[in-house]
Legacy VTK file of the C-alpha trace (Angstrom):
# vtk DataFile Version 3.0
C-alpha trace
ASCII
DATASET POLYDATA
POINTS 139 float
2.736 31.606 33.048
3.471 28.112 31.680
1.574 25.026 32.685
3.151 22.262 34.718
4.213 19.161 32.818
2.565 15.888 33.787
4.861 13.555 35.671
5.487 9.986 34.470
3.565 8.657 37.468
0.479 10.568 36.240
0.288 8.484 33.070
-2.470 5.907 32.732
-1.566 2.749 34.648
-0.214 0.815 31.661
1.597 3.778 30.085
5.202 4.829 30.391
7.181 7.036 28.020
8.624 3.839 26.497
5.126 2.321 26.112
4.026 5.483 24.347
7.079 5.351 22.083
6.183 1.774 21.094
2.605 2.749 20.211
3.028 6.256 18.828
4.119 5.726 15.227
1.609 2.903 14.693
-1.194 5.139 15.926
-0.408 7.688 13.220
0.741 5.342 10.458
-2.619 3.996 9.367
-4.597 4.265 6.154
-6.818 7.277 5.468
-9.807 4.986 5.038
-11.550 2.164 6.846
-13.763 -0.627 5.617
-17.233 -0.550 7.169
-19.687 -3.445 6.992
-23.115 -2.128 5.987
-26.081 -4.477 6.510
-28.460 -4.576 3.553
-32.268 -5.011 3.663
-31.941 -8.494 2.144
-29.705 -9.611 5.046
-26.441 -9.474 3.129
-23.540 -7.278 4.170
-21.708 -4.906 1.838
-18.251 -3.612 2.721
-18.011 0.097 2.050
-14.718 2.007 2.154
-15.089 5.285 4.073
-12.722 8.093 4.999
-11.219 7.475 8.442
-10.940 10.194 11.048
-7.355 11.499 10.835
-5.283 10.630 13.904
-4.252 13.609 16.030
-1.900 13.917 19.033
-4.769 14.774 21.402
-6.491 11.446 20.688
-3.289 9.469 21.280
-2.513 11.403 24.473
-6.040 10.891 25.821
-5.614 7.110 25.584
-2.537 7.462 27.803
-4.191 9.735 30.361
-2.406 12.957 29.419
-2.915 15.958 27.139
-1.312 16.611 23.757
0.754 19.290 25.494
2.013 16.740 28.021
2.887 14.343 25.191
4.895 17.100 23.536
6.576 17.988 26.837
7.650 14.365 27.396
8.929 14.167 23.811
11.019 17.339 24.042
12.194 16.994 27.668
15.969 17.453 27.668
18.796 16.780 30.077
21.133 19.680 30.986
23.536 18.560 28.228
20.707 18.779 25.664
20.114 15.049 25.163
16.478 13.905 25.283
15.272 12.552 28.642
13.172 9.985 26.765
15.116 9.347 23.539
12.803 6.600 22.268
9.752 8.801 22.769
11.476 11.808 21.164
12.327 9.762 18.083
8.852 8.176 17.951
7.201 11.597 18.281
9.163 12.863 15.271
8.308 9.661 13.374
4.635 10.004 14.244
4.590 13.553 12.948
6.083 12.403 9.635
3.684 9.427 9.448
0.663 11.646 10.034
1.724 14.163 7.391
2.370 11.344 4.895
-1.004 9.699 5.540
-2.846 12.996 5.266
-1.155 13.747 1.937
-1.958 10.228 0.700
-5.543 10.663 1.864
-5.862 13.919 -0.040
-4.269 12.439 -3.163
-6.616 9.445 -2.967
-9.684 11.608 -2.531
-10.343 10.541 1.065
-9.689 14.002 2.508
-10.267 17.488 1.095
-6.803 18.629 0.035
-7.405 22.208 1.205
-7.875 20.925 4.780
-4.526 19.119 5.063
-2.147 22.007 5.835
-4.503 23.615 8.390
-5.122 20.212 10.015
-1.409 19.495 10.356
-0.882 23.000 11.793
-3.792 22.584 14.226
-2.500 19.259 15.549
-0.034 20.974 17.835
3.196 19.466 16.503
6.059 21.652 17.660
9.841 21.561 17.125
11.984 19.228 19.225
15.249 21.097 19.857
16.928 18.330 21.903
16.257 15.644 19.296
17.324 17.888 16.425
20.581 18.742 18.237
21.227 15.056 19.031
20.717 14.120 15.368
23.123 16.824 14.216
25.860 15.841 16.701
LINES 1 140
139 0 1 2 3 4 5 6 7 8 9 10 11 12 13 14 15 16 17 18 19 20 21 22 23 24 25 26 27 28 29 30 31 32 33 34 35 36 37 38 39 40 41 42 43 44 45 46 47 48 49 50 51 52 53 54 55 56 57 58 59 60 61 62 63 64 65 66 67 68 69 70 71 72 73 74 75 76 77 78 79 80 81 82 83 84 85 86 87 88 89 90 91 92 93 94 95 96 97 98 99 100 101 102 103 104 105 106 107 108 109 110 111 112 113 114 115 116 117 118 119 120 121 122 123 124 125 126 127 128 129 130 131 132 133 134 135 136 137 138
């Protein structure tokens, strides 16, 4: 038995599918490292570059008051004619998936992430095909 999709009115107060579309790609398109200020015993501060936690759909969805499954459901929701219900979100979801994969590969190439973890991490993130968007792009 499938789970029920969250309704737009169940989103966090400031979130709509369009708000999520505006924020989605930026959430995933960020460097694989972050600069951390580390206080030193002499009172100075040294900036140290550290690996950043890779962005995942569940973290983005949580900020908007839904699950990663709900985010996917909004992104792939289709009208009877096959067009996406939320075209901006569908396109942003696909863009976010590409941005995440690119950043993870860059992170592995730069030594920020263990290369052997990248494929399993991408697979574990829950990205799934978007039939309505793919059909709209073909037509």
